[in-house]
N, C-alpha and C positions, 0 to 999 in steps of 0.2 A: 504494500500500500504506500502511495506517495506521501511525502511529508505534509503537503497541503491538505490531502484527504484526512490524515491523522489530526492535524490542527483543527480542521473544521469539525470533526467528530467530537473532539475535546471541548471545543467552543460551545457546541449545542447539547452537550451532555447534561442531563437533568437528574441523574441517578443519585447525586450527592456524594459519590465515591471519589471524585477528582478534586484535589485541593485547589484553593483559589490561586495560588502562585502559578501552578501549571496552566490553569485556565487563562491567566493573564499573559503568560508566555505564548499560548496558542493565539490569543487575540492579537498580540503584538506581531506575531509572524504573519497572520492573515492580513493585518493592516499594511504590513510592509509589502506583501505581494500585490495588494491593491494599487500601490503607487507605481508598479512597473508599467512601462509603456505598452508592453504586449499583454496586459491583463485581459483585454477582451478576447484575444485569441486563446489564452489559457482557459478562460471560462467556457468558451464554445467547445474547445477540445474536451474539457471535463464533461460537458453536457452530452457529448457524443459517446463517451466511453464509460462514465460512472453511473452505476445504477443505485447509488446511495442517495436517498432523498435529501439528507442534510447537505450533501455536496451540491446536488442539483439546485436546492433552494439558495445556498450561498452564492453560487455562480450567477443565478438569475438576478438576485438582489444586487450583486456587485455590478452586473451589466446595466441594470436599471439606474444605479447611482452614477456610474461612469458616463453613460449616455447623457443623463441630465446635466452633469457637471462639465464634461469635456468634449462632447460630440462635435461642436462647431470648431474645435481646435485641431481635430484629427485631419489626417490627409484624406483626399478623395478615395484613395485605394482602401484605406482602413475602414472608412465609413461604408464603402460598397461591400467589403467583406462581412462586416457586422450585419448589415441589412440583409444581404443574401443568405447568410447563415441562419439568422433568426427566422426569416420568412420560410426557409426550407424546413426548419424544425417544426414550425407552426403547421405547415402543410403536409407533415408526415413524410418528408423526403429524406433520403440519405445524403449526407454531405459528401461522402466518398465511399469507396467499397469497404473500408474498414469500420464504417459507422455501424455499431451494433446495438446502441441503446436508443429507444424511441421515447422521447419525453412525453408524448401524448398518451403513453400507457401508464404514466405516473399518477399519483393521487391528485385530487381536485385542486388542492392548494398550490401544487407545483404548476399545474396548467393555468391557474388564475394569475400566478406570478409571471409566467411566460407571456400571457395575454397583455399584462401590464407593460412588459418590456417592449412588445411590438407597438403598443399605443404610444410609448415614449418616442419611438422612431417616427410614428405617424405625426406626432406633435412637431417634430423637428423638420420633416421633409414633405408633408402633405399640405397643399397640392403642388407647391412650386417645383419640387424635385421628383417626388414619387407620386405622381397623380394617378397612377394605374393600380395602386395597391389593392383596392377593393375588387376591381375588375379582374386583377390577376388571381385573387383568392377564389373567385366563384368557380372556375373549372375544377379546382381541387375538391369541391364538395362531393363530386361523384365518387370519391374514394371511400365514402361511407360515413358511418356514425361518428368516428373519432374526429375527423376533420370538421364535420358539421358542428359537433359539440364545441370544438376549438373556435370555430367561426362565431358561435354564439357568445363565447367567453370574451372574445376580442371586442365584439359589439357592445357587450355589457361594460367592459373595462373602459371603452371609449366614452360611453355615456357617463360613467362615474368620474373618470379622470378629467374629462374635457367638456362635455356637452351639457349635462344636466345642470339646471339652475337651483337644484335643491341643496347644493354644497357651496360654501363660500369660494369665490374666485377672485383672483387678481385682475386688474384691467387688461393685462396682457393675455391672460388665460381666456377671458371673455371674448377678446378680439379674435384669438386663434379658434376658439370654439365656434364663433359665428362664421368665420371663414370656412371651416371644415363642413359645417352644415350646408352652407351655400353651395360649395363645390360638390358635395354628395348629392344634393337635390338635382343638380344639373347633369351629373354624369353617371351616377351608379345606383341611386335609390330605387329606381324602377326595376333594375335587374335584381337587386337584393330582395325586393318584395316578391318578385316572381319566383325567386329561389325559395323564399319562405313558403309560398303557396305549394310549390312542387314537393318540397320536403315533407310538409304536413300531409299532403295527399298520398305520398308513397309510404310514409312510416306510421300513419295514424293507428294502424292495427298491430304492426310488428314491433314498433319501438316508441311507445307512448311517452316515456320519460324524455326522449330526445325531442319529440314534438312539443312537450311542455317547455323545454328550454328554448326552443325556437319562438314559441308564443311569448315567453317572458321577455326575450330580446325585442321582439316586435312591439310589445306593449310600450317599451321605453321610447320607441322612435315615432309612434303614431302622432304624438303631440306636435311634431314639427315637420313631418313630411306631407306631401300632397295627399289630402284625405281621400281623394278619388281613387288612389291606388289601393286602398283597403275598403272604403265604403262603396262597394260595387256589387254587381250581380254574382260575382264569383266568390269573393271572400266572405261577405256577410252571411250568405247561406251556409258556407262551410263552418264559420264560427258558431252559428246557432246550432248546427247539426252536432258539433263537438260538445256543446253545452247540454243538449237535450238527450243524446244517446246514452242509455243506461249502461251499456256494456263497457264503456270506456272508463279509464281510471279517473278518480276524483281530482287528482292533480291536473290532468289534462283538461278536464271540463272547467275547473277553476281558472286555469290559465287562459282558456278561450273567453271566459266571462270577463277576465281582466282586460283583454284586448277590446271587447265590446264596450267596457266602461271607458277605455281610453278614447274610443271613437265618439262615444256620447259626450265626453268632456272636452273634446277638441274645440279650441276657440275659433269662431268664425262669425260671419254675419248672421244675425238672429233669424232672418227669413230663411236663409239656407239651413241653419241649424234646425229650425222647426220642421222643414221638409225632410231632413235627414232623420230626425226623431220619429216622425210620422211613418217613414218608410221602414223602420226597424221592426214594427209589429212586436213590441216588447212583451205583449201579453202572453207570448209563447212560453216565457219562463216563470210566469206567476206561480204555477203549481209546484215548482221545485222547492220553494221555501217552506211549504206546508208539509212536505214529506219528511219521514225519518231518514236521515242520511248522514253523510260525512259533515261534521261541523264546519270544516274549512271550505267545502264546496258551498254550503248554505250561506256562509259568511261572504263568499265571493258573489253569490247571486244577490244577497242583500245589499252589498256595496253597489252592484250594478243598478238595482232598482232605486236606491236612494240617490245615486248619482244622476240617473235618468230623470227622476222627479225634480231634482234641484235644477237641472237644465231646462226642463219644461216650464217650471215656475219662473225662471229668469226670462224665458221667451215671453211669457204672459206679461211680465212687468215692462219689458223693453219694447214690445211691439204695440203700435198705436192703432193699427187697422182692426176693424170689427172682426174680419175674417181670421186674422192672426190670433186675436184674443179668444175667439170662439174655439178654434182648433186647439190652442194651448189648454183651455179649460177642459175640453173633452179628453185630451190625453191625461191631464191631471186627475180627472174624475176616474179614469180607467186604472191608473197606477196607484192611487193613494191607498185603497184598501190593503194592497199588498205591502206598501210602505209602512202603514200603521202596524200591520202584523209583524213585520221584521223588527220594528222599533220595540215591540213588546216581547218578542220571543227569540231574537237572534243576537249573536255577538257582533256588534257593528264595528267597522273600522274607526279608529280613534280620530281620524281626520274628518269624519262626518259629525257635524254638530246638530243633534236632534232639535234642540231648543231653537237654534238659529233658523233652521229650515221651517219649523212649525210657526215660529214668530213671523217669518216672512210670508208664509201662506195666510196666516190670520190677518196680517196687514193688508193683503190683497182683498180679503173678504170685506174689509171696511168700504171698499169701492163698489161692492156689489150689494145693492139693497133693493128689494128684500132678498134674503138668501133663499136659494132653491132647496127643494127637499133633499137632494143628494148632498148639497153643501152642509145642510143642517146635520145630516148623518155623519159627515166628516167631522163636524164640530164635536159630536158625541165621541167619535173615535179618538180625536185629539185629547179629549179629557181622559179617556181610558189610558192613553199613552202616558199622560202626565201622572196618573195614579200609579201605573206600573213602575214608573221611574222613581217616584218618591218613596216607595216601600223599602224599608230596611231589609237587609239580607238576614234571614233567621239564624244563620251561623253565628252572628254576633250577639244574639239575644242575651245570653248570660253575661257577656262582657259589658253590654250597655246597661244592664240592670244593676250590676255591682259597681259599674263605672271604674273599671281598671284602666291600665294604660292603653290597651287595645280598644276598649270601649270609648275612651275619651277621643282617641284619634278618629275612630269611625264616626262618632257623633259630630266632631268638628268638620269632617269631610262632607257628611251629608248636609249639614247646615249650609255650608258653602255651595254644594251641588244643587240644593233645592232652590236657592235664591232666584235663579233665572226661570226655573220651572213655575214658581209661584207668580212671577211677573207675567208669564205666559197665561197662567190660569186666569189672572185678572183681565188680561187682554181679551181672552175668549169670552169672559163674562160680559164685557162691554159690547162685543160683536153679536153675541147670541145669549142674552141674559136668561131667557126662559129655559133653554137647553141646559145652561150651566146650573141654574137653580135646581132643576130636576135631577141632574147628575149629583150635586152635593147632597140633595135629599136622599137619593137612593143609596149613596155611599154611607150616609149616617144611619139610615134605617138598617142596612146590612150589618153595620158595626154594632148597633144596639141589640140586634136580634142574634148576634153571633153567640152560639151556645158553648163555645170551647175556648180554653186558654190558648189553644194552638194558633189562634188567629191574631196574636198580639200585633204583628206588623201591619196587618190589614186594618185593624181598629185604629192604631196610631196614625196610619196614613189618612184614613177618613177624617179623623179629628183635625189633623194638620191641614188638610184641604179646606175644611170648614173655617178653621182659624185664618188661613191665608186669604180666603175669599172675603172675610170680613173687612179687610183693609180697603177694599174697593167700594164698600157701602157707605154712603153719606150718613152724617149724624141724623139727619131728618128721617131718612129711610130706615135707619136703625131704630129710632124711637117709635116710628109708626108701625114697625114690623112688616114692611112692604115685602111683596113677593111671598116666599115661603117661610120667612123668618118667624112669623107668628106661630108656625107649626114646629119649626126646627129648634128654636131656643127652648121651649118647654120640654121637647123631647130630649134635648141635651141635658137639661137640669134634672130630669127624672131618671137619667140613665145610670145603671150600674152594670159594669162589664165584668165577666168572669176573670178577665185579665187585668182588673184595676189595680192589682198589687204590683204590676209592672211599673217601674219608675217612669219610663217614657210615656206610657199611656196616661198615668196619673198626672204627670206634668202638663201634657198638652191639653188634657181635659180641663184643668183649672185655668190654663192660659186662655182657652177658647171661651169659657164662661166669662172671664174678665173682659175679653174683647167685646162681648155682646151685652155688657152691663147697661148700656144706654137704653136698650129695649126694656130691661127690668126697671130702670129708673122711671119709665113712663107707665109700666104695667106692674104696679107694686104688689099685685096678688102673687107674683112669683118670688118675692123676697124670701119667704120661708124656705123655698126650694134652694135658693142660692146659699142661704145660711147653712142648710143641711149639707150641701155639697162641700162647703169649706170646713165645716166643723166636725163632720163624721170622718170615718176611716178613708174617705176619698181625698181628704185634704189635710188639715192640721193634725189629725190623728192617724195619718198614714204611717205604716211601720217603717218606711224608708226615710232616713233622716234628711236626705236631699229634698224629697217631696214635702216633708213637714216644714222645712225652712222656707222653701219657695211658696208654699201655701200661706205661711205667716205673712210674707211680704205682699202677696196678691190680696190677702184678706184686708190688709191695711189699705190697699188701693180701693177695695170694695167699700170700706167705711168712708174713705175720703169722698167717693162719688155719691153714695146714697145718703150719707150724713143723717139729717134730721129724720129721714124716713125709717131709720133703724132704732130710734128712741124706744118704741114699744117693745123692742126685742132685747133690750140691754140685759135684763135679768137672765134671760135664757142664754145669751151669749156668754156672760160672765160665768154662769154656772158650768157651761160646756168647757170653758177655758181654764177652770180651776187647776186641773192636773197639769196642763201645759205651763201655766204660770209657776206652779210649784217646782216643776221639773227644771225649768230654766235657771232658777236660783238655788237649786239644791246642790249639795256637796258632790253628787255623783255626775254632775254635768261637766265633764272634763273638757279641757281646752281643745282636744283633738276633734271634738264634735262641732265646734262652731268657728271654724276658720272661714275667712272671707267676709264679704259685706253682708251676705244673707246668713246671719248667725242665729236667727230665731227671735231677735229682739223686736222685730217689727210687730210682733203680737202685742207688745206693751204699747207701742205707738198707736196701734189700732184701738186698744182699750182706752188710751188717753184721749184719742179723737172722739170716741163714743161718749165717755163720761164727762168730757170737758166742754160739751156744748151747753149754751145758755138755756136750751130747751129742756134740759134735765132739771127737775125741781131741786132747789138748793139743799134741802135735807138729804135727799137721795144722793146728790152729787157728793156731799161731804161723807156720807156713809160709804159710798163706793170707793172714794179715794183713800179714806182712812183704812178700810179693810185691806187695801193693797199696800199703802205706805207703812202703816204701823208694824206689821210683821217683818217687812223688809228692813226697817230701821232697827228693830229688835235683833234681827239676825246679825246686822253689822255690829251693833253694840256688844253682842255676845262674843263675836269673833275677835273684836278689839280687846275685850276683857281677857280673853284666853291667849292673846298673842304673846304675852310675856313668858308663858310656860310651854310654848310650842316647840316641838323638836325640829331639827333641821329637815327631817323627812315630811313633817306635817305642814310646814309653812307654805310650799307651793300650792297645795290644794286649797288651803284657807284663802290665800291671796287670789286665786282664781275665782273662788266663791264670792269674795267681796267685789271683784271686778264685774262679775255677772250681775250682782245686785245693783251696782252703780249704773251699769248699762241699762238695766230694766227701768230704774227710776228716771234716768235721763230720757229714755224713749217715752215713758209714760207722760212726762211733763210737756212733751211737744204738743199735746192736745189742748193745753190750757193757755189762753191768751192773757196778755198783761192787763188788758182792760177788765177781764173777768176777775183775775186774781187780786188786783190791787184796788178795783173799784166796786163792782156790784157784789162780790163774794169774798171779802177779806179773810174769812175763815179758811178758805182754800189756800190763800197766800200764807197764812200762819203755818199750815201743815208743811208747805214747801220750805219755809224758813227753818222749821224744826228739823226737817230732813237735811237741809244744808248744814246746819249746826252739827248734826251727827256725822255727816260725811267728811267734814273738815277735820274731824278727829283722826281720820285715816292718815292724813299728812303728818300728824304728830306721832302716831304709833309706828307707821311704816315710812319714815322720811326718805329712805334711799331706794325704794322700789319704784322704778321708772314707770312701769305699767299702771300702777295705782295712782301715781302722781298725775299721769296723763288722763286717766279716767275722771279724777276729781276736778282737774282743770276744765275738762270738757263739760262737766256738770255745772261748774261755776259760770261758764259761757252761757249755758242754757238758762240758768237762774237770772242772769243779767237781762235776758230777753223776757223772761216770765215775770219776775218780781219788779223790774224797773228800778227806780231810785230807792225802793225799800230794801234793796240788797246791800246798800251802803254800809250799814253797821257790821256786816259780816266780812267786808272786803279787807280791812286792815289785817285781821287775823289770817285770812286766806292768803293774802299777798306775802305776809311775813313768812308763813310756812312754805310757800312756793319758792321764796328766795333762799331758804336754807338748803344746803346740800345740792344746789342746782348746778347741773352740768350745762355746757353750751346748748345742747339739744333742748333741755328743759327751759332754759332762759328764752329760747325762741318761742316756746309755748306761752310763757309769761308775757312776753312783749305783745304777742298776738291778742292775748286777753286784754291787756291795757289799751291796745289800739281800739278794740271793740268798745271798751268803757268810755274812752275819750270821744269816739265817733257818736256814741249814743247820748252821752250826757254833757259833752262840751265843758263849759266852765264850772258846772255843778260838781265836776270831778276834781276840781283844782286842789282842794285841801288834801285829799287822799294821795293824789299824784305827787304833791309837794313832799309828802312824808316818804314815799318809796323811791322817788327819782334818784336821790344821792346814792342809795345802796345799789340800785340798778346800774347807774353810770359807773360807779366805782368797780363793781364786779365785771362789767363788760369791757371797760377800758383796760382792765388789768389782764384780760385773756386775749384781746385782739392785738395783732401786730401793729406797730406804729406806722410801718410803711406797707409795701405790697406783700401779698402772700408769696411764699417760695414757689418757683415753677421748675419744670424739668422732670426727668425720670425720678420716680419714687416719691413724688410730692402729692400725688392724687390719693391721699389716704382718707379714711373715714373721719379722722380727727380734723384734717384740714377742711374737708367738705362741710363738716358741722360748724366750724368757725366761719366759713364763708357765708353759710346760711344765716348765722347769727349776725354777721356784719350787715347783710342785706336787710334783715328784719329791723336792726337798729336804725338804719337810715329811714325806713318806713315809719318807725316809732317817732323819731325826731321830726319827720315831716308832718305826721299827724298832730303832734303837739303844736308845731308852729302854725298850722293851718286851722286850728280849732280854738284860737284866741287864748292859748295857754303858754305863750312864749315867756310870760313873766316867771314861769317856773325856773327858767335858766338863771334868773337874776335873784331868786330868793336866797336868804342867808344860808340855808342848808345846802343849796345847790351851787352857790357861787364858786366854791373851790374847783368845780368841774367845768366852769364856763370856758376857760382857756383851752383845756384839752379837747373839749367837744368842738369848739370853733376851729381849732387847728386840724382836727380830723375831718370836719366838713370842708375846710379849705383844700386840703390835700386831695380829698376824694373828688372835689368839684372839677379838677383839671387833670387828675392822674388815673382815676379808676378806669378799668377796661370796659365796664358796663355803662353804656351811654345813658341808660334809663336811671341808673343810680346817680350819675353826674347831674342829670336834669333835676332830680329830687333835691340834691344839695343846693343847686342854684336857686330853686324855688324857696328853699328854707331861708337862704340869705335874703332874698327879696322880701319875704314876709317879716323877717327880723328888722330889716331896715324900716319898713312901714310901721311896725309896732313900736320901735325904740326911738324913732326920730320924728319930732314934730317941728323941728327947726324950719324956717328961721326964727320962729316965735319962742320955741321952747329950749330947754337945756338938753344937753347930751346925757342920756340915761347911763350909758356905759362909756366912761372916759377912755379915749384911745381907740374905740371901736371903729370910728369913721376912718381914722388913719390906717388901721388894719385892713379895712375893706378896700380902700383906694390903692394902697401900696401892695397889697397881697392878692386879695380876691379879684379886683378889677384888672390888675396888671397881669396876673398869672392865668386866671380862668377866662376872663373876658377878652384877653388880647393874645398873650403868648401861646396859649393852648390851641388857639385857632390857626396859628401860623404853622403848626405841626401838620405835616401832610397826612398823618393818620386820621386827622379830622376830615372825614369824607362827606362833602356837601351833597353827594348824590344819594347818600343813605337817608331814608325817611326819618329814622329816630334821631340821627345826628342833626338833621335839619330842624327838628323840633327843639333839641337842646340849644341850637344856635338862636332860635327865636326867644327862648328863655333868657339867654345871655344878653341879647339886645334889650329885652324888657328890664333886666337887672341894671343895665347902664342908664336907661331912661329914669328908673326909680331913684338911682343914686344921684342923678342930676337934679331931679325934683326935690330931693331931701337935702343934698349937700350944696346945691347951687354951683356958683363959679369955682368954689373950692375944689369940687370934683374935676371940672374941666381943666383948671390950671394945673393941678397936680398930676392927674391921669395923663393928660396930653404931654406935659413937660417931662415926666419921668418915664412913661411907657413908650410913647411914639418914636422918640429919636433913636432908640436902640437899634431897630432894624432899618435905619436910614429912610424913615418915612418923609416924603416931601412935605414942606411947610403948607403948601396950598391944600393938600389932602387933609392935613390936620385941621385946617380952618374949615374946610367943607364938613368935616365930621362934627365940629362944634356947632355949625349952623344947622345941620340936620337934627342934632340932638335938641337944640333950642326950639326948632319948629314944632316938635311934638308929634309929627306924623310917624307912627311906629312902622308902618309898612314901607315908607320911603327910607327911613333910617335903616331898616333891615336890609333892603336891597342895596343901598349905598355901602353898608358895612361889609356885606359879603363880597361885593365887587372890590372894595378896598383891601380886604384880606387876601383875595386871590391875586391882586396886583402885587402886593407885598411878597407873597410867596414866590412869584416869578423873579423878584429882585433880590431876595435874600440868598445867602450862600449856604444855608443849611446848617450853620454852626450855632444856632440859637440855643441858649441854655435857660431853663426856667429859674426864676429867682427862688 
């Protein structure tokens, strides 16, 4: 065995017995051989004498690579030798008398690689040098199946490597591909098509696999050759005969169907296309899809029918003549029943979009009014297709019920998949409302009467269709119960399914009731049925925790909508929910059960909304609320009392229990308005104050448990809205406890609470804020960096992110103080020590911070402070030195130098807003400081970047005129001019 053969065998060895060093040596040796000038001769010689497939493949791959890289650099003699040798091998000829190996007898992957080599030569030489390559090939087809098979492989490779637009191409490849097609159309396509016909006619019974290969090649070429070469009295009957004859192989019949689909899909004038489609008499194949047979053949026929229907529909849309539309509609009416059948029963090609086709057909129906009987029948079939498509696969039933990883993925997939189908359902409903109503009714009746749990998927689909259909019904129609709603909604409310224990069925049932609640709002006799559906085992008492939680949320929505109409049922509702309420706040309700936003707490919100209405008698209302709050508060007090003796293992469960109780009380309070609690029924307010007093003790007993601090803070937020100003006596204690042991993340929560209080009460909150501001300012200024946050690798830590969030919230807090008439807080004796640090922070941020919106907030704060602290020329300066600070630092750095930096991008919308605020700041400073501002700002700031004197004077004039729009326009132009003049070496003061 030659050294090269050995090296190739080592290179391709996959047994794992050869070490990597030897493999590398073999690779190096092979690579060295590739660089030899005579490498093509070496490869061709090996192909003639070696029957090792590894050697054959290496030689063909090397030939392919060398021809692509060096063919144009070779001598004419060398190129001729390669071309003649490769073509001879392809055509099953001996190169010389010693040639003993025939590559065409090798495995398929070797022949495919050989075809790729010949196509590389065609790329380089066709048609300018080797224009006869295809004509030269055709006589060799008489040698039999081996050469015909090779001819098909060459045509396939030519399509993949050069012609097909299904693959990305370079501009050069596109140009060469276009040239090859043009030349083939002119000189050899007709001969190739004739050869295809002859081969199929001769071999159809003796070598059906070969005929299938020929048809596969032919299918690739139909899209760009003259269609009359195939769509004629010879070829079309042959193709249909191959499809319809039972004795032939399924592969051959499927390949013939693929060619017919290519004919049908051929792009052409729509008048010609319609004539072609009409001439095909496609009804001949309708029966094939309904038989039991090979799935691949049925799939091919299905693709043919859907492709044909798509083209006919396109003709109907494109043709304007009455005759054209009439013929198109006749052909559609003929093919659609079979298309609907394959949509429901066959595996369709992924390239065919069922929804897109049906949506397009429904859109054409809108132009046809009224619909004929046959079209109404088609509407019914479309609805059946939709139903068949939205049904879950029973194989996932268990996964979907327990909602494991597979179930979650399948549910997400179906939710996305169903979206377009439900849009189609609503479109059909608008085109044919009566048919759609009857379909929905029949689906629901079938689901309701379903006797077995085996029909889970059908029941779920019927309910989902009814739910989706509701989106297209107007509020008025919903309230009036138009159409069949007056029958369907009561039927739904009364329904109990054998499969109601299934999670999907239970969920969609409740969602559907909720969607049609407006009907119940007008027809109050059905309220007891709604309540039963939500309160029994179909809803809140469903054994599945996911259904229970969703039912709680949906029931809250029911209460919000029906409101006062539920007052007569409050006793019954509360009685039914006793166990649910107790379970939520029990020690056994572990955290694992209530992850996410739907944690079951909505049931307390629903109760709060029910009993918080003014329509509930005061005595009853107090009793209801007391019966809920008193035991909950007692539970908290007991837990707090026992906290000192809790073991390490017991603490987490107790903390979780307290959390649940706070969540419950918080949710409950959402149903009570400030007007009711502080005005008409103060006894209710007293109960909430007592509750607040109890819950504030949690901060004392558990000062370091973040989850509890967060829950209590949330409740204080709630009480601010519920109790109004009567919450004030409780705030000092609450705020004091929140400040203790507070980390940056908790400080953010505290600032958000303070922002709420300031926004709600304005100056009424002054005294309390004056007490807490020094401690807050001291704590925050101590943890925030004086300059910028560190940047670069390793700096995006959780700690840095929390500090950045704290900084952003601090600026919001300072902005809220300044804009709610509370700027005097900064000047109070207690806060005065923090005035300078806060002002320096605001100054630095106003021109240095990366966030434009934060810079804008700081500018607005300074504007408000100037307005609040300066009444000159009549009054005294409240803060000595502040005017000088503003002009020399804020005006110069923020209002001037920062704008000269090219990072200040005027084309950015937020930056432009900041610029507007900066201009406003200058106008306010001029109004308050007068000529002092002009003299100092212009004299100290403007000369630095070599500002011309006349521009400085224009600036003064614009500022004095008081037209803010004109000043803004001038100042922007002024800054842009200065940018062009400056040398980029500007440094902030």
